[in-house]
Structures are given as C-alpha cells and as structure tokens.
VOTOR-626424 format. One record per residue (C-alpha): residue in three letters; x, y, z. Coordinates in steps of 0.1 Angstrom, whole numbers. Example, Ala and Ser with C-alpha at 12.3 -4.5 7.8 and 13.67 -1.06 7.14 Angstrom:
ALA|123|-45|78;
SER|137|-11|71;
//
This chain:
MET|-424|-506|-74;
LYS|-448|-478|-67;
ARG|-437|-450|-44;
PRO|-459|-439|-15;
PRO|-476|-405|-20;
ARG|-453|-387|5;
MET|-423|-399|-14;
ARG|-437|-388|-48;
LEU|-444|-354|-32;
LEU|-409|-351|-19;
VAL|-393|-361|-52;
ALA|-415|-336|-70;
ALA|-406|-308|-46;
VAL|-368|-315|-49;
THR|-371|-317|-87;
ALA|-390|-284|-88;
LEU|-365|-267|-65;
THR|-336|-280|-85;
LEU|-351|-267|-118;
ALA|-359|-233|-102;
THR|-325|-227|-88;
PRO|-302|-208|-112;
SER|-270|-226|-121;
VAL|-239|-211|-104;
ALA|-209|-205|-126;
MET|-175|-212|-113;
ALA|-165|-184|-90;
THR|-136|-162|-102;
PRO|-115|-142|-78;
ASP|-124|-105|-75;
PRO|-98|-82|-91;
PRO|-79|-60|-66;
PRO|-101|-30|-56;
TRP|-74|-6|-68;
MET|-39|-6|-83;
GLY|-10|4|-60;
VAL|28|4|-61;
THR|45|-26|-47;
CYS|72|-6|-30;
ALA|70|29|-14;
GLY|80|49|16;
GLY|61|75|34;
VAL|54|97|65;
LEU|21|101|83;
THR|11|125|111;
VAL|-23|122|127;
VAL|-41|148|149;
THR|-75|146|165;
THR|-93|179|171;
PRO|-116|186|201;
ALA|-145|184|176;
ARG|-135|148|168;
THR|-121|156|134;
ILE|-92|134|124;
THR|-65|151|102;
ALA|-38|131|85;
THR|-9|147|67;
GLY|23|134|52;
TRP|39|122|20;
ILE|44|91|0;
LEU|72|82|-24;
PRO|73|52|-47;
CYS|106|32|-48;
ALA|126|34|-79;
PRO|128|18|-104;
GLU|92|8|-103;
PRO|75|6|-137;
TRP|51|35|-135;
GLU|13|31|-142;
PRO|-8|63|-143;
ASP|-36|44|-126;
TYR|-16|38|-94;
ARG|-33|52|-63;
PHE|-28|52|-25;
THR|-52|57|4;
LEU|-56|60|41;
MET|-72|34|62;
TYR|-92|44|93;
TYR|-94|19|122;
GLY|-124|24|145;
VAL|-132|4|176;
SER|-150|-23|156;
SER|-147|-13|120;
VAL|-120|-5|94;
ARG|-128|18|65;
GLN|-108|29|35;
GLY|-105|65|26;
GLN|-108|80|-9;
LEU|-82|68|-35;
LEU|-56|95|-40;
GLU|-34|101|-71;
TYR|3|105|-71;
THR|8|141|-81;
ALA|46|137|-85;
GLY|44|104|-104;
ALA|72|79|-97;
THR|99|105|-92;
GLY|90|126|-62;
GLN|71|129|-30;
THR|33|133|-32;
HIS|21|153|-3;
PHE|-14|147|12;
ALA|-36|163|38;
ARG|-69|146|46;
SER|-97|153|71;
LEU|-123|130|84;
GLU|-152|136|107;
ALA|-150|108|133;
ALA|-188|103|130;
GLU|-181|85|97;
LEU|-166|57|118;
ASP|-175|41|151;
TYR|-158|65|176;
PRO|-132|66|188;
VAL|-109|63|158;
MET|-81|41|171;
ALA|-55|45|143;
VAL|-49|57|107;
CYS|-25|41|82;
LEU|-10|53|49;
VAL|-15|24|24;
ALA|4|20|-9;
HIS|-15|-11|-22;
PRO|-44|-33|-12;
GLY|-25|-65|-6;
SER|-7|-78|24;
GLY|21|-55|34;
GLY|6|-24|18;
ARG|7|-4|51;
LEU|36|21|50;
ALA|31|41|82;
CYS|5|40|109;
ALA|-4|62|139;
ALA|-26|58|169;
ALA|-52|85|166;
GLY|-47|98|201;
PRO|-68|121|222;
PRO|-80|156|210;
GLU|-55|184|208;
GLY|-55|206|240;
SER|-67|177|262;
GLY|-34|176|281;
LEU|-30|139|271;
PRO|-1|127|250;
PRO|-6|133|212;
ALA|-10|107|185;
VAL|20|85|182;
PRO|34|63|154;
ILE|27|26|158;
SER|39|-4|139;
VAL|23|-13|106;
ASP|19|-48|122;
ASP|2|-36|154;
PRO|-29|-57|162;
ILE|-51|-26|159;
VAL|-42|-23|122;
ARG|-41|-59|111;
ARG|-79|-59|107;
LEU|-95|-58|72;
PRO|-119|-32|59;
VAL|-156|-37|59;
PRO|-164|-59|29;
GLY|-183|-40|2;
ALA|-184|-8|22;
SER|-179|23|2;
PRO|-149|45|11;
VAL|-154|71|39;
MET|-155|107|28;
ASP|-122|120|39;
THR|-117|153|22;
PHE|-88|175|12;
CYS|-77|197|41;
GLY|-59|227|28;
THR|-53|242|63;
CYS|-38|210|76;
VAL|-4|213|58;
//
C-alpha cells in the first residue's frame, strides 16, 4: 500500500528528528554539593546594620565520636523574600574536637532585600540546619533585634536556588 505524500513527509520528518536527537543516558543522581558532618551543635547571632549589611557570628561543634573527614565543611544559608542562597563553604578550624568560631558579613544587595533569616547549616541534607535567626530590623532602629527562630520555621524550609553560585559572604574580623 502506497502512503499519501503528506504521510511520507511526516514519517521522514519524524525519522530525521529521531536520528538528530542525541541519545540520553540514564540519569544518575547528583552527588551532594558538599560534605558535612551528620551531627553537630552550634550557636548563631545575626545583626542587620543600618547600611543593610547582615553579620552572622557564632560557633559550630561536631558531635563526638563522629569519624572525622578533613573535607567536612559547614555554611550559612541566607533566606530572602523570594530566594534562598548558600554562603561560602567554611572549614572546621578546630577539627572534630573543639568549637569552630565564625564571623561572616553579607551585603543585603546580594539577595532580594529584606533578608528574612539566616541559618547555620552542618550538612546539605534534610535536617542540616542547626540554628536559625530572623534577620530583624537594622540596629538603632528602635525595633526589636534579630531573634532565634526554629530550624523548622516555614521561612527556612525553602531550598536554595538550583545551580546558583554561593553568595559572597566574607570574613568579618570586627564582628567577633
């Protein structure tokens, strides 16, 4: 049986498209973006300056006895009105045996202002948030300062922007 010209054209187009489309290998899950300890404790204090700079200070301490990996890192997550961004990965300076202190500063312009909250994060998986604080109004505004919030608060249950590079939070030597 002979096909009508339209049908032959359609079959030729589908065949050409099929041959031109690269084959897709079976997808493998992406590895975690960074290695973190599975158990840790920590303290976080957040201050917003009148110039809209967010400063976050505190410490983190891995639980013992956690097998120690020198590649373990931790980070801060910054929660804006409509976006979530990860800070730079930070090294444990005290290893597995002591508190690692940190002091970070972030210009709020790096996020969609206002910054709603900041969290200390020990690992990228579920349950990695150790301590969170609502960012609060600028110092000297007469309004209540930043306050701790639950690590399960709806503000911080959002995920980071997929594929976004970390925000440039920097060491803040005067924040300690």
